[in-house]
FIDO-501996 format. One record per residue (C-alpha): residue number from 1; residue in three letters; x, y, z. Coordinates in steps of 0.5 Angstrom, whole numbers, padded with zeros to 4 digits. Layout:
BEGIN
   pos   code       u       v       w
   NUM    ALA       X       Y       Z
...
This chain:
BEGIN
   pos   code       u       v       w
     1    MET    0003    0141   -0105
     2    VAL    0008    0139   -0103
     3    ALA    0011    0132   -0105
     4    GLY    0010    0128   -0104
     5    LEU    0004    0127   -0095
     6    LEU    0004    0115   -0080
     7    LEU    0000    0110   -0078
     8    ARG    0000    0105   -0073
     9    ALA   -0006    0102   -0071
    10    TRP   -0007    0102   -0063
    11    PRO   -0011    0098   -0058
    12    ARG   -0019    0099   -0058
    13    GLY   -0022    0104   -0054
    14    LEU   -0016    0109   -0053
    15    ALA   -0017    0116   -0055
    16    PHE   -0010    0117   -0058
    17    GLY   -0005    0111   -0058
    18    PRO   -0002    0108   -0052
    19    GLY   -0003    0112   -0046
    20    ALA   -0008    0117   -0049
    21    PRO   -0011    0121   -0044
    22    SER   -0019    0121   -0042
    23    ARG   -0024    0126   -0045
    24    LEU   -0027    0127   -0038
    25    LEU   -0025    0133   -0036
    26    SER   -0023    0134   -0028
    27    THR   -0026    0139   -0024
    28    GLY   -0020    0143   -0025
    29    PHE   -0020    0144   -0032
    30    ASP   -0017    0150   -0036
    31    PRO   -0021    0151   -0043
    32    GLY   -0015    0156   -0044
    33    GLN   -0011    0150   -0045
    34    TYR   -0014    0147   -0051
    35    LEU   -0015    0150   -0058
    36    GLN   -0022    0147   -0058
    37    LEU   -0027    0144   -0054
    38    SER   -0030    0139   -0059
    39    ILE   -0037    0135   -0057
    40    VAL   -0035    0130   -0062
    41    PRO   -0029    0126   -0060
    42    THR   -0022    0127   -0064
    43    MET   -0022    0119   -0066
    44    HIS   -0030    0118   -0066
    45    TYR   -0030    0116   -0073
    46    GLN   -0024    0112   -0074
    47    ASP   -0027    0105   -0072
    48    SER   -0032    0105   -0078
    49    LEU   -0027    0109   -0083
    50    PRO   -0028    0105   -0090
    51    ARG   -0022    0101   -0092
    52    LEU   -0019    0102   -0097
    53    PRO   -0020    0098   -0104
    54    ILE   -0015    0094   -0107
    55    PRO   -0017    0095   -0115
    56    LYS   -0019    0089   -0120
    57    LEU   -0013    0087   -0123
    58    GLU   -0016    0088   -0130
    59    ASP   -0017    0096   -0129
    60    THR   -0010    0097   -0126
    61    ILE   -0007    0094   -0132
    62    ARG   -0012    0098   -0136
    63    ARG   -0010    0105   -0133
    64    TYR   -0003    0103   -0133
    65    LEU   -0003    0103   -0140
    66    SER   -0007    0108   -0141
    67    ALA   -0002    0112   -0137
    68    GLN    0004    0110   -0141
    69    LYS    0000    0111   -0148
    70    PRO    0003    0118   -0149
    71    LEU    0010    0117   -0146
    72    LEU    0011    0111   -0151
    73    ASP    0012    0110   -0159
    74    ASP    0008    0104   -0162
    75    GLY    0013    0099   -0162
    76    GLN    0015    0100   -0154
    77    PHE    0008    0101   -0153
    78    ARG    0006    0094   -0156
    79    LYS    0011    0091   -0152
    80    THR    0009    0094   -0146
    81    GLU    0002    0092   -0147
    82    GLN    0004    0084   -0148
    83    LEU    0008    0085   -0141
    84    CYS    0001    0086   -0138
    85    LYS   -0002    0081   -0141
    86    SER    0003    0076   -0139
    87    PHE    0002    0079   -0132
    88    GLU   -0005    0079   -0131
    89    ASN   -0006    0071   -0134
    90    GLY    0000    0070   -0131
    91    ILE    0004    0071   -0124
    92    GLY    0000    0078   -0123
    93    LYS   -0006    0074   -0122
    94    GLU   -0003    0070   -0117
    95    LEU    0000    0076   -0113
    96    HIS   -0007    0079   -0113
    97    LYS   -0011    0073   -0111
    98    GLN   -0005    0073   -0105
    99    LEU   -0006    0081   -0104
   100    VAL   -0013    0080   -0103
   101    ALA   -0013    0074   -0098
   102    GLN   -0007    0078   -0094
   103    ASP   -0012    0084   -0094
   104    LYS   -0018    0080   -0091
   105    GLN   -0013    0077   -0086
   106    ASN   -0011    0085   -0084
   107    LYS   -0017    0089   -0083
   108    HIS   -0015    0094   -0078
   109    THR   -0010    0097   -0083
   110    SER   -0010    0098   -0091
   111    TYR   -0006    0094   -0096
   112    ILE   -0001    0100   -0098
   113    SER    0001    0102   -0090
   114    GLY    0005    0096   -0088
   115    PRO    0009    0097   -0096
   116    TRP    0009    0105   -0096
   117    PHE    0013    0105   -0089
   118    ASP    0018    0100   -0091
   119    MET    0019    0104   -0098
   120    TYR    0020    0111   -0093
   121    LEU    0024    0107   -0088
   122    THR    0028    0103   -0092
   123    ALA    0031    0108   -0097
   124    ARG    0038    0110   -0095
   125    ASP    0039    0117   -0099
   126    PRO    0040    0122   -0094
   127    ILE    0032    0125   -0092
   128    VAL    0034    0132   -0094
   129    LEU    0032    0134   -0101
   130    ASN    0030    0127   -0102
   131    PHE    0024    0126   -0098
   132    ASN    0022    0133   -0093
   133    PRO    0018    0138   -0096
   134    PHE    0016    0144   -0093
   135    MET    0010    0149   -0092
   136    SER    0011    0156   -0090
   137    PHE    0006    0160   -0086
   138    ASN    0003    0167   -0088
   139    PRO    0006    0173   -0084
   140    ASP    0001    0174   -0078
   141    PRO   -0004    0180   -0081
   142    LYS   -0002    0184   -0075
   143    SER    0005    0186   -0077
   144    GLU    0008    0188   -0070
   145    TYR    0007    0180   -0068
   146    ASN    0012    0178   -0073
   147    ASP    0017    0179   -0068
   148    GLN    0021    0173   -0068
   149    LEU    0021    0173   -0060
   150    THR    0013    0174   -0060
   151    ARG    0011    0170   -0066
   152    ALA    0016    0164   -0063
   153    THR    0013    0164   -0057
   154    ASN    0006    0165   -0059
   155    MET    0007    0159   -0064
   156    THR    0010    0155   -0058
   157    VAL    0004    0155   -0055
   158    SER   -0001    0154   -0060
   159    ALA    0003    0148   -0062
   160    VAL    0003    0145   -0055
   161    ARG   -0005    0147   -0054
   162    PHE   -0005    0143   -0061
   163    LEU   -0002    0137   -0057
   164    LYS   -0006    0137   -0051
   165    THR   -0013    0138   -0055
   166    LEU   -0011    0132   -0059
   167    ARG   -0009    0128   -0054
   168    ALA   -0015    0130   -0049
   169    ASP   -0019    0127   -0055
   170    LEU   -0022    0135   -0056
   171    LEU   -0020    0137   -0063
   172    GLU   -0025    0137   -0068
   173    PRO   -0025    0130   -0072
   174    GLU   -0023    0132   -0079
   175    VAL   -0028    0131   -0084
   176    PHE   -0029    0134   -0091
   177    HIS   -0036    0137   -0091
   178    LEU   -0040    0136   -0098
   179    ASN   -0046    0139   -0095
   180    PRO   -0043    0143   -0089
   181    ALA   -0050    0147   -0088
   182    LYS   -0053    0140   -0087
   183    SER   -0047    0136   -0083
   184    ASP   -0042    0142   -0080
   185    THR   -0047    0144   -0075
   186    ASP   -0047    0144   -0068
   187    THR   -0054    0140   -0068
   188    PHE   -0051    0134   -0073
   189    LYS   -0045    0134   -0068
   190    ARG   -0050    0133   -0063
   191    LEU   -0053    0127   -0066
   192    ILE   -0047    0123   -0069
   193    ARG   -0043    0123   -0062
   194    PHE   -0048    0118   -0059
   195    VAL   -0047    0114   -0065
   196    PRO   -0043    0109   -0063
   197    SER   -0035    0109   -0066
   198    SER   -0036    0102   -0070
   199    LEU   -0042    0106   -0074
   200    SER   -0041    0113   -0074
   201    TRP   -0038    0114   -0081
   202    TYR   -0045    0112   -0084
   203    GLY   -0048    0117   -0080
   204    ALA   -0043    0122   -0083
   205    TYR   -0044    0119   -0090
   206    LEU   -0051    0120   -0090
   207    VAL   -0051    0128   -0089
   208    ASN   -0046    0128   -0095
   209    ALA   -0040    0128   -0090
   210    TYR   -0033    0124   -0091
   211    PRO   -0029    0123   -0084
   212    LEU   -0021    0123   -0085
   213    ASP   -0016    0117   -0083
   214    MET   -0013    0121   -0076
   215    SER   -0009    0115   -0075
   216    GLN   -0002    0119   -0077
   217    TYR   -0004    0125   -0072
   218    PHE    0000    0122   -0066
   219    ARG    0007    0122   -0069
   220    LEU    0007    0129   -0069
   221    PHE    0009    0130   -0063
   222    ASN    0015    0127   -0059
   223    SER    0017    0123   -0065
   224    THR    0023    0123   -0069
   225    ARG    0026    0117   -0074
   226    LEU    0032    0114   -0072
   227    PRO    0037    0112   -0076
   228    LYS    0038    0104   -0076
   229    PRO    0042    0099   -0080
   230    SER    0038    0097   -0086
   231    ARG    0031    0100   -0085
   232    ASP    0030    0106   -0079
   233    GLU    0025    0107   -0074
   234    LEU    0020    0111   -0072
   235    PHE    0020    0113   -0065
   236    THR    0015    0116   -0060
   237    ASP    0016    0117   -0053
   238    ASP    0009    0122   -0051
   239    LYS    0011    0122   -0044
   240    ALA    0017    0127   -0045
   241    ARG    0014    0135   -0043
   242    HIS    0021    0139   -0046
   243    LEU    0022    0142   -0053
   244    LEU    0027    0142   -0057
   245    VAL    0031    0149   -0059
   246    LEU    0036    0150   -0065
   247    ARG    0040    0156   -0065
   248    LYS    0047    0157   -0069
   249    GLY    0048    0149   -0069
   250    HIS    0047    0149   -0061
   251    PHE    0042    0145   -0058
   252    TYR    0037    0147   -0051
   253    VAL    0030    0144   -0048
   254    PHE    0026    0147   -0043
   255    ASP    0019    0144   -0041
   256    VAL    0013    0147   -0044
   257    LEU    0009    0142   -0040
   258    ASP    0009    0141   -0032
   259    GLN    0008    0135   -0028
   260    ASP    0001    0135   -0029
   261    GLY    0001    0136   -0037
   262    ASN   -0001    0143   -0036
   263    ILE    0002    0148   -0041
   264    VAL    0007    0152   -0038
   265    SER    0006    0159   -0038
   266    ALA    0006    0164   -0044
   267    SER    0011    0169   -0040
   268    GLU    0015    0163   -0037
   269    ILE    0016    0161   -0045
   270    GLN    0017    0168   -0047
   271    ALA    0022    0169   -0042
   272    HIS    0026    0162   -0043
   273    LEU    0027    0163   -0052
   274    LYS    0029    0171   -0050
   275    TYR    0035    0167   -0046
   276    ILE    0037    0163   -0052
   277    LEU    0036    0169   -0056
   278    SER    0041    0173   -0052
   279    ASP    0046    0166   -0052
   280    ASN    0053    0170   -0055
   281    SER    0056    0164   -0056
   282    LEU    0059    0163   -0063
   283    ALA    0056    0158   -0068
   284    SER    0058    0151   -0066
   285    GLU    0065    0148   -0068
   286    PHE    0061    0142   -0070
   287    PRO    0054    0142   -0072
   288    LEU    0051    0135   -0070
   289    SER    0046    0137   -0075
   290    TYR    0049    0136   -0080
   291    LEU    0049    0128   -0079
   292    THR    0042    0128   -0080
   293    SER    0043    0130   -0087
   294    GLU    0047    0123   -0089
   295    ASN    0046    0117   -0092
   296    ARG    0042    0113   -0087
   297    ASP    0047    0107   -0086
   298    ILE    0052    0113   -0085
   299    TRP    0048    0116   -0080
   300    ALA    0047    0110   -0077
   301    GLU    0054    0107   -0075
   302    LEU    0056    0115   -0073
   303    ARG    0050    0115   -0068
   304    GLN    0052    0108   -0066
   305    LYS    0058    0111   -0064
   306    LEU    0055    0117   -0060
   307    VAL    0052    0112   -0056
   308    SER    0058    0109   -0054
   309    GLY    0062    0115   -0053
   310    GLY    0056    0117   -0047
   311    ASN    0051    0121   -0051
   312    GLU    0046    0116   -0051
   313    GLU    0042    0121   -0045
   314    THR    0043    0127   -0050
   315    LEU    0040    0124   -0056
   316    ARG    0035    0121   -0052
   317    LYS    0032    0129   -0051
   318    VAL    0033    0131   -0057
   319    ASP    0029    0124   -0060
   320    SER    0023    0125   -0054
   321    ALA    0022    0133   -0055
   322    VAL    0015    0134   -0056
   323    PHE    0018    0138   -0063
   324    CYS    0024    0142   -0065
   325    LEU    0023    0149   -0065
   326    CYS    0029    0152   -0070
   327    LEU    0030    0160   -0069
   328    ASP    0034    0163   -0075
   329    ASP    0039    0169   -0074
   330    PHE    0037    0172   -0081
   331    PRO    0031    0175   -0084
   332    ILE    0028    0173   -0090
   333    LYS    0030    0177   -0097
   334    ASP    0025    0174   -0101
   335    LEU    0020    0167   -0103
   336    VAL    0026    0164   -0107
   337    HIS    0031    0165   -0101
   338    LEU    0025    0162   -0096
   339    SER    0025    0156   -0100
   340    HIS    0032    0155   -0099
   341    ASN    0032    0156   -0093
   342    MET    0026    0152   -0090
   343    LEU    0028    0146   -0095
   344    HIS    0035    0145   -0093
   345    GLY    0037    0151   -0090
   346    ASP    0045    0151   -0088
   347    GLY    0044    0144   -0085
   348    THR    0047    0147   -0078
   349    ASN    0040    0149   -0075
   350    ARG    0035    0143   -0076
   351    TRP    0034    0136   -0074
   352    PHE    0032    0133   -0080
   353    ASP    0029    0127   -0077
   354    LYS    0025    0130   -0073
   355    SER    0017    0129   -0074
   356    PHE    0017    0136   -0076
   357    ASN    0022    0142   -0074
   358    LEU    0018    0149   -0074
   359    ILE    0023    0154   -0076
   360    ILE    0023    0162   -0075
   361    ALA    0027    0167   -0078
   362    LYS    0029    0173   -0075
   363    ASP    0024    0177   -0078
   364    GLY    0018    0173   -0076
   365    THR    0017    0168   -0082
   366    ALA    0015    0162   -0080
   367    ALA    0015    0155   -0084
   368    VAL    0014    0148   -0082
   369    HIS    0020    0143   -0085
   370    PHE    0018    0136   -0084
   371    GLU    0021    0129   -0084
   372    HIS    0015    0124   -0089
   373    ALA    0015    0117   -0087
   374    TRP    0011    0118   -0081
   375    GLY    0005    0121   -0085
   376    ASP    0003    0126   -0090
   377    GLY    0001    0132   -0092
   378    VAL   -0007    0132   -0089
   379    ALA   -0004    0132   -0082
   380    VAL    0001    0137   -0083
   381    LEU   -0003    0141   -0086
   382    ARG   -0009    0141   -0081
   383    PHE   -0003    0143   -0075
   384    LEU   -0001    0148   -0079
   385    ASN   -0008    0151   -0080
   386    GLU   -0010    0151   -0073
   387    VAL   -0003    0153   -0071
   388    PHE   -0004    0159   -0075
   389    LYS   -0011    0161   -0073
   390    ASP   -0009    0160   -0066
   391    SER   -0004    0164   -0066
   392    THR   -0006    0170   -0070
   393    GLN   -0014    0170   -0066
   394    ALA   -0012    0169   -0059
   395    PRO   -0004    0170   -0058
   396    ALA   -0001    0168   -0052
   397    VAL    0003    0174   -0052
   398    THR    0003    0180   -0055
   399    PRO    0009    0185   -0057
   400    ARG    0009    0189   -0051
   401    SER    0008    0183   -0046
   402    GLN    0014    0182   -0041
   403    PRO    0017    0175   -0040
   404    ALA    0016    0172   -0033
   405    ASN    0021    0174   -0028
   406    THR    0025    0167   -0028
   407    ASP    0031    0164   -0028
   408    SER    0032    0161   -0035
   409    SER    0039    0159   -0033
   410    VAL    0036    0154   -0029
   411    ALA    0030    0152   -0034
   412    VAL    0034    0152   -0040
   413    GLN    0039    0146   -0041
   414    LYS    0044    0147   -0046
   415    LEU    0046    0140   -0049
   416    ASN    0053    0138   -0050
   417    PHE    0055    0132   -0054
   418    LYS    0062    0128   -0053
   419    LEU    0065    0128   -0060
   420    ASN    0072    0124   -0061
   421    ASP    0076    0125   -0067
   422    ALA    0071    0119   -0071
   423    LEU    0065    0124   -0070
   424    LYS    0068    0130   -0071
   425    THR    0070    0127   -0078
   426    GLY    0063    0124   -0079
   427    ILE    0061    0131   -0078
   428    SER    0066    0135   -0083
   429    ALA    0065    0130   -0088
   430    ALA    0057    0131   -0088
   431    LYS    0058    0138   -0088
   432    GLU    0062    0137   -0095
   433    LYS    0057    0133   -0098
   434    PHE    0051    0138   -0096
   435    ASP    0054    0144   -0098
   436    ALA    0056    0140   -0105
   437    THR    0049    0138   -0106
   438    MET    0046    0144   -0104
   439    LYS    0050    0149   -0110
   440    THR    0046    0144   -0115
   441    LEU    0039    0146   -0113
   442    THR    0035    0152   -0116
   443    ILE    0029    0154   -0114
   444    ASP    0024    0159   -0118
   445    TYR    0018    0162   -0117
   446    ILE    0012    0165   -0120
   447    GLN    0006    0169   -0119
   448    PHE    0001    0168   -0124
   449    GLN   -0005    0174   -0124
   450    ARG   -0008    0174   -0129
   451    GLY   -0014    0169   -0126
   452    GLY   -0015    0163   -0122
   453    LYS   -0020    0159   -0120
   454    GLU   -0026    0163   -0120
   455    PHE   -0025    0165   -0128
   456    LEU   -0023    0157   -0130
   457    LYS   -0029    0155   -0126
   458    LYS   -0033    0160   -0130
   459    GLN   -0030    0157   -0136
   460    LYS   -0033    0149   -0133
   461    LEU   -0026    0148   -0133
   462    SER   -0022    0144   -0127
   463    PRO   -0017    0149   -0125
   464    ASP   -0012    0144   -0122
   465    SER   -0012    0141   -0130
   466    VAL   -0010    0148   -0132
   467    ALA   -0004    0147   -0128
   468    GLN   -0002    0141   -0130
   469    LEU   -0004    0142   -0137
   470    ALA    0001    0148   -0136
   471    PHE    0007    0144   -0134
   472    GLN    0005    0139   -0140
   473    MET    0006    0145   -0145
   474    ALA    0012    0148   -0141
   475    LEU    0016    0141   -0142
   476    LEU    0014    0141   -0149
   477    GLN    0016    0148   -0150
   478    GLN    0023    0147   -0147
   479    TYR    0025    0140   -0148
   480    GLY    0020    0138   -0153
   481    GLN    0018    0132   -0150
   482    THR    0012    0129   -0146
   483    VAL    0015    0125   -0139
   484    ALA    0012    0121   -0133
   485    THR    0008    0126   -0128
   486    TYR    0007    0125   -0122
   487    GLU    0001    0129   -0118
   488    SER    0000    0127   -0111
   489    CYS   -0008    0125   -0108
   490    SER   -0009    0123   -0102
   491    THR   -0013    0117   -0099
   492    ALA   -0015    0119   -0093
   493    ALA   -0022    0118   -0093
   494    PHE   -0019    0110   -0092
   495    LYS   -0017    0107   -0086
   496    HIS   -0009    0108   -0086
   497    GLY   -0010    0110   -0093
   498    ARG   -0003    0115   -0095
   499    THR   -0003    0117   -0102
   500    GLU   -0004    0115   -0109
   501    THR   -0001    0117   -0116
   502    ILE   -0005    0122   -0120
   503    ARG   -0002    0121   -0127
   504    PRO   -0003    0128   -0131
   505    ALA    0000    0127   -0137
   506    SER   -0005    0123   -0142
   507    ILE   -0007    0122   -0150
   508    PHE   -0011    0129   -0148
   509    THR   -0006    0133   -0145
   510    LYS    0000    0131   -0151
   511    ARG   -0005    0133   -0156
   512    CYS   -0007    0139   -0154
   513    SER    0000    0141   -0151
   514    GLU    0003    0140   -0158
   515    ALA   -0003    0144   -0161
   516    PHE   -0001    0150   -0157
   517    VAL    0006    0149   -0158
   518    ARG    0008    0147   -0164
   519    GLU    0002    0149   -0168
   520    PRO   -0003    0154   -0165
   521    SER   -0005    0158   -0171
   522    LYS   -0007    0152   -0175
   523    TYR   -0013    0151   -0169
   524    SER   -0019    0157   -0168
   525    ALA   -0020    0159   -0160
   526    GLY   -0025    0154   -0160
   527    ASP   -0021    0148   -0162
   528    LEU   -0016    0149   -0157
   529    GLN   -0022    0151   -0151
   530    HIS   -0025    0144   -0154
   531    MET   -0019    0140   -0153
   532    MET   -0017    0143   -0146
   533    ALA   -0025    0142   -0144
   534    LYS   -0023    0134   -0146
   535    CYS   -0016    0135   -0141
   536    SER   -0020    0137   -0136
   537    THR   -0026    0132   -0136
   538    TYR   -0021    0127   -0136
   539    HIS   -0017    0130   -0131
   540    ASN   -0022    0130   -0126
   541    GLN   -0024    0123   -0128
   542    LEU   -0017    0121   -0126
   543    THR   -0017    0125   -0119
   544    LYS   -0024    0121   -0117
   545    GLU   -0021    0115   -0118
   546    ALA   -0015    0116   -0115
   547    ALA   -0018    0119   -0108
   548    MET   -0022    0113   -0108
   549    GLY   -0016    0109   -0108
   550    GLN   -0017    0106   -0116
   551    GLY   -0011    0109   -0118
   552    PHE   -0006    0104   -0121
   553    ASP    0001    0106   -0118
   554    ARG    0000    0103   -0110
   555    HIS   -0003    0096   -0113
   556    LEU    0003    0095   -0118
   557    PHE    0008    0098   -0112
   558    ALA    0004    0093   -0106
   559    LEU    0004    0087   -0112
   560    ARG    0012    0087   -0113
   561    TYR    0012    0088   -0105
   562    LEU    0009    0082   -0104
   563    GLY    0012    0078   -0110
   564    ALA    0019    0080   -0106
   565    ALA    0017    0078   -0100
   566    LYS    0015    0071   -0102
   567    GLY    0022    0071   -0105
   568    ILE    0018    0071   -0113
   569    ASP    0023    0073   -0119
   570    LEU    0021    0080   -0120
   571    PRO    0016    0079   -0126
   572    GLU    0018    0081   -0133
   573    LEU    0013    0087   -0133
   574    TYR    0017    0091   -0127
   575    LEU    0024    0089   -0131
   576    ASP    0020    0093   -0137
   577    PRO    0024    0099   -0139
   578    ALA    0017    0103   -0140
   579    TYR    0016    0101   -0132
   580    ARG    0022    0104   -0130
   581    GLN    0021    0111   -0134
   582    ILE    0014    0111   -0132
   583    ASN    0017    0111   -0125
   584    HIS    0022    0116   -0126
   585    ASN    0018    0122   -0125
   586    ILE    0022    0127   -0128
   587    LEU    0015    0132   -0127
   588    SER    0013    0131   -0119
   589    THR    0008    0136   -0117
   590    SER    0004    0137   -0111
   591    THR   -0001    0143   -0110
   592    LEU   -0004    0145   -0103
   593    SER   -0009    0151   -0102
   594    SER   -0010    0154   -0095
   595    PRO   -0011    0161   -0092
   596    ALA   -0006    0160   -0087
   597    VAL    0000    0157   -0092
   598    ASN    0005    0162   -0096
   599    ILE    0008    0157   -0100
   600    GLY    0011    0151   -0100
   601    GLY    0016    0147   -0103
   602    PHE    0020    0140   -0104
   603    ALA    0026    0138   -0108
   604    PRO    0026    0134   -0115
   605    VAL    0025    0126   -0114
   606    VAL    0030    0124   -0119
   607    PRO    0036    0128   -0121
   608    ASP    0034    0130   -0128
   609    GLY    0027    0132   -0125
   610    LEU    0023    0138   -0123
   611    GLY    0020    0139   -0116
   612    ILE    0013    0143   -0118
   613    ALA    0010    0146   -0112
   614    TYR    0004    0150   -0114
   615    ALA   -0004    0152   -0112
   616    VAL   -0009    0155   -0116
   617    HIS   -0012    0161   -0111
   618    ASP   -0018    0165   -0113
   619    ASN   -0016    0170   -0118
   620    TRP   -0008    0168   -0119
   621    ILE   -0004    0162   -0120
   622    GLY    0003    0161   -0115
   623    CYS    0008    0156   -0118
   624    ASN    0015    0154   -0114
   625    VAL    0020    0150   -0118
   626    SER    0026    0146   -0115
   627    ALA    0031    0143   -0120
   628    TYR    0038    0140   -0120
   629    GLN    0043    0142   -0125
   630    GLY    0041    0138   -0131
   631    ARG    0034    0143   -0131
   632    ASN    0033    0150   -0131
   633    ALA    0028    0151   -0126
   634    HIS    0027    0159   -0129
   635    GLU    0026    0157   -0136
   636    PHE    0021    0152   -0134
   637    LEU    0017    0158   -0130
   638    GLN    0017    0162   -0137
   639    CYS    0014    0156   -0141
   640    VAL    0009    0155   -0135
   641    GLU    0007    0162   -0136
   642    LYS    0007    0163   -0143
   643    ALA    0003    0156   -0144
   644    LEU   -0002    0160   -0138
   645    GLU   -0002    0166   -0142
   646    GLY   -0004    0162   -0148
   647    MET   -0010    0158   -0145
   648    PHE   -0012    0165   -0142
   649    ASP   -0012    0167   -0149
   650    ALA   -0016    0162   -0152
   651    LEU   -0021    0162   -0147
   652    GLU   -0023    0169   -0149
   653    GLY   -0023    0168   -0155
   654    LYS   -0016    0171   -0158
   655    ALA   -0011    0168   -0163
   656    ILE   -0006    0164   -0160
   657    LYS    0002    0167   -0161
   658    SER    0008    0162   -0163
């Protein structure tokens, strides 16, 4: 999912970034402060993770041309092919050589890490809609625990337990187990913890387990993206102990960790949140949060005015807070309302720059909305899974728990900002832009109930390939086109990996889509099944290549970035309209599936695009689509449903309806 989800190397030997606490547990150690007590240190595998490979230039060019084939006519393709040959034998060859040499000099990181940070941080577009996605939690299985105060307290405590577990190096390392019966066992963990960190990855590899990069995790907490002219900065202050709470556009802070680093009692946290929820102040007249939805240069300039107007210390409290908890004063009506609220809301009750906002509506519906520069979906999904599990299985309070008898008016500080006329004008202008933009966004959702992963795997088809094929068919049905399509794939199996692009539109999906959409009666169910199988095989190949760092998008991006850094004129390959077109991703897609996640979503990445968050579950397929005014999300989803019906008919041997 969620479109696409960082890192900075820290000194060797430290468990988790500068100033990370030791794993040595004190005599007063309280296990209730932690989510888990992993016998394998959290960062045990980090030093020995394999490095992200730079693909061979000839492989990148071959893959690039394969992805271009379904998008171009013969004349355009020949021109692009010629430009690729010139690039491969000329400037591209030289840039590739320099990239490889530079990578050898920077073995502590990956070749994409720096350029990818720059890509995010130099972007001047507002981060809301353009970059930030959301993932929503499933409701607590015990319905009475979905009371807003109860759930907010439990999730806050679980989130802070996650923080403490992570910083104490007691969080289980993130590992992809291909054979969990061998690798996800106490016996293996007891052995591997004695293998030096410089070799530990190889020990896991021997039992078919693949540790994942965890270098992004420290940015989950006490972190904010700060607007600066030309290039933003990522700020982290892991000494801060307070939580930031937003309600009705007002800002509140209170400590969730005491001076010794212990979690404040759950009943105190509950009392403070109850105090905030009972504040009868009218909604803020000039909600500062709107500024975080602005163009980054405009926001940088206004932030400077805030600082010089006597708000530096107050802003510091916002930036350094453990995280931002947003308490909304209304219930969620349906999944479309949920998506709009968690993706953007009304702009008053979010701090979009924070590494993440934990949003809890009046009815206990909860979601994480996160800023994307610091990290990707892998870290956020792990956080979300752990918080859901802990808050539902080991809740800190019950609906009958009494808040502590404490003076919250002393413990909770309401932040007040000094706003001059220029800042008030800036907030009003930001609100106007925000409201106008949100009016152009539509979101719709379907649940296809006829089958999912189980049925498709029995047909020996990749479930992901079938979902992607449905999107290709739907766009062909709706607009008569095959277009640039982006599917995000994590490269967290490598040190400081980020993501790679899978390019689901292929000559196979184009052929298959045309058969289903334009002339289904011409083919037997067997013919159509055969075409779907070819799509599945090719999609599996692309997915494996991307996960192994063998796509073409990041390599071409890094070569372009290197050329620009060295002052080289932009090579002709990048000036080709076909290159611009394949990077104008009309279909931007991302998938995730987790027992903790209800639904995820993000906005289109181009004005005439669609943002498609989807999940193939065991027996159903969910799809959440966003669109601006140039596209119709509802109609597109009707076409997706029709495409899935057609494919399921074909797989069951039925005739396909035109």
